[in-house]
Structures are given as structure tokens and as C-alpha cells.
N, C-alpha and C positions, 0 to 999 in steps of 0.2 A: 624677608625670610618666611613669614607666615603665609604669604601668597604662594610661594613656591611649594611649601608643605601641603597647603590646601589643594593645589593643582595636582601634586603627586598622589594624594589620597583620593581625589575624585577620579584621576586617571586610572588608578588601581581598581577602584570600584567599577568603573565603566568596562575595563578589560575583563574583570571577573564575570560581570553580567553578560557580556557579549561573546565571550570565548566559546560557549557551547554552540553558538550559531555558526562559528567557523568550521566546525566539524560535521555539520549536518544534523539531522534528527537522530535521536537515540534509536538503536535497533534492539528490540526485545528478542532474546533468544530463549527458546524452550525446547527441551528434548524429552523424549519418552518413547518406549517401544520401537526403537530403531529409527525414529523420525525426528529430524531437527527442523524447527520452524523459526524463521526470521521474520519479524513483524515491524512495520513502521506505521505509526499513527499519523493521520492527516495533520497538516500544519495548523489548521483552524477547525474547530467544531462548527456544525451548522445547527440552527435553532428549529425546533418543532413549533409551529405557529400556535397551535391550540393550547399546548401546555407550557410553552416557554422553556421547556427543557432543551438542553443541547446534547448533540451526539457527535462522537468523534469516530469517523470511519477508519478502518485499518486495512492495509495492503500487506499480505503475507506470502512468503515463499516457503514451501515445505519440501524437504529433501529426504529421500529414503533410498538406501542401498537394497536392491532386490537381486540377490545372487551377484552376478558380475555387472548388472545394469544399475544405473542410478535413475530414479524417477523423481520428477519435479512437479509440484502443483502450485499454481499461483491463485491466491484467493483474495477476493474483495468482500469485506464485511462493512456495509454502510452504517451499521449501528441501529438498524430497524428495518421494517418492511418498506419496500418501494411501491410506487404507484402501479397497480395491476394492469393498466393499459399498456405498459411497456413489455409485459410478458408474452411469450409465445410458447408453444410446446415443442419439445424435441424428444421424440420417443415418449417415454414415461416421465420425463423431467421438464421442469420449467426452464426456459432460457430467457436471457435478457440481453438486448443489444445496447451497449453504452458507448457514447462518444468519449474518446480518450485523447488527451494531448500528450504525446510522448516527445520530449524535447520541444521542438517547435512545430511538430507535425500532428495534425488532427486525423484520427482514424476511427472507424467503427470497430468495436470488438464484441465478440460473443462470449457470454458467461453462462454457465449452467448452474442451477440451484444445487447447493452443497448440503443435501439432507433436509434443508428447510428453505424458506424463501428470505432468510436474513443474511445469508452468505453465499457467494457465488465463486465457482472455479472458472478460470479462463479456459475456454474451449479450444484446445488444440487437438486435432484429430489424432495426431501421433506425438510421441515423445520428441522427435526432431522439430516438429512445428512448435511445441511448447518451449523447447530449448532456444529456438530462434527468437521467439517473443521475449523470453527471459533475458537473452543476451542483449536485445534492444533496450529492455528496461535497465539493465545494469550499465549500459553505456551512456545514459543521460543523467543529468543531475536531478531533474524533477519530472513527475508525471501528474496529470490531472484526470479525474474521472467526473463526468457529468451525469447526474441522476435526479429523479424526483421522489422525495420521501412521501410515503403514503399519507393521505389526508391533508397535505399542505398545498398541493397543486403548484408549488413554487420550485422550479429547478434549483438544484444545488450543485456546486462543483467543489471537489476536494483535491487539494494538491499535496503530494507526498514528496519530501526531500529524500532522494535515494543515494545521496553521496556516501553515507556510511554503510549502506547495504552491501556494496561490492566488497569492501574491506572485510566485513563480517562474513560474507559468503565464502570468501577465499580461506577463512580460518577453519572451515568444516569440511573434512575430506568427503563426507557423504553428499556434499553439494557439488562435487566435482562435475565439470561440464565436458569431461573427456569421454 
């Protein structure tokens, strides 16, 4: 009898600890000034070699209704500055080309500095191009971005579990893809 109870207790504890994993990563939702932002933190942080500190990159989707149109912005925030050799210029902005694994497919993606060089917006020339990329992201369970943090010289890869993003995305009318 004690063995059965112990197994039930251990089984309950295991289920409680593992159940958040079944639903994907938490999606942080923030709203303000007509903009809703849905953010997912990378599954694992990466370490900065010199200081031993760790950083957790974030992938975000911001949605805003502008008149009858909806505008979407996809942002990657690596948690610090990246190696400057990766940057090029695009008009007056810095751009960054990152390898990205979307589902099982590897592709190069272009990102434009978002006001500073610590966060980057996916560069889609038009809203339909951004929408196509966003639909691709929402159709796969995970995406990974490869980058090199400044002063480490060591490439890092961050994986984002997007399974909860689609569900949260559909809850916000300003994120409509129609």
C-alpha cells in the first residue's frame, strides 16, 4: 500500500513539474498605446564568457491597428550587443543577416536595428512580406536564430518554442492577419 501511495505522489509531482512543457513556453503579453506585443523568451540563456553572466534572447511580435490596416513587427532582442563584423548598413540603419532555422529549414534572414543595436526588426519590404514570414513562424513549433554575442567570438543559437504563440496571437483582434 505504501508503495502505491509513493508512486502516486511521485507521479503527481512529475506531472506538475512537466505539464508546463506540454503547452509550450509562456507568451508574455503587453499592451499600450494601441500596440499589443507578444513575446517568447529563448528556451535556454547563453553565457557571456568574460563576465559569466547569462542572457536570454526574446522574440516578439507587435500588432497595431492603423485605420483599417493591421501592421505587424517581428523583433529579435539577443540580450546584448552582437559582433560588429556581422553588421552592414541599410540606408541610415544597421542591418544584420542571421541564419534562422524555421521548422526544419535553414534560411538567411535580414534584420534592421530597432533604434539601437540591441534589438532588431525583421526586414520585410512590405506588410505582405512580413505577414508571409509571420505566418511561417506561426506554422512551426520552434525557430532558432544563430548569432555571435559581442566580445565572446563564440557563436550562439537560441531556440524559441512558438506553440503557445499562435493561440495567444488569435486572442487579440489587432493581430488579425486578414
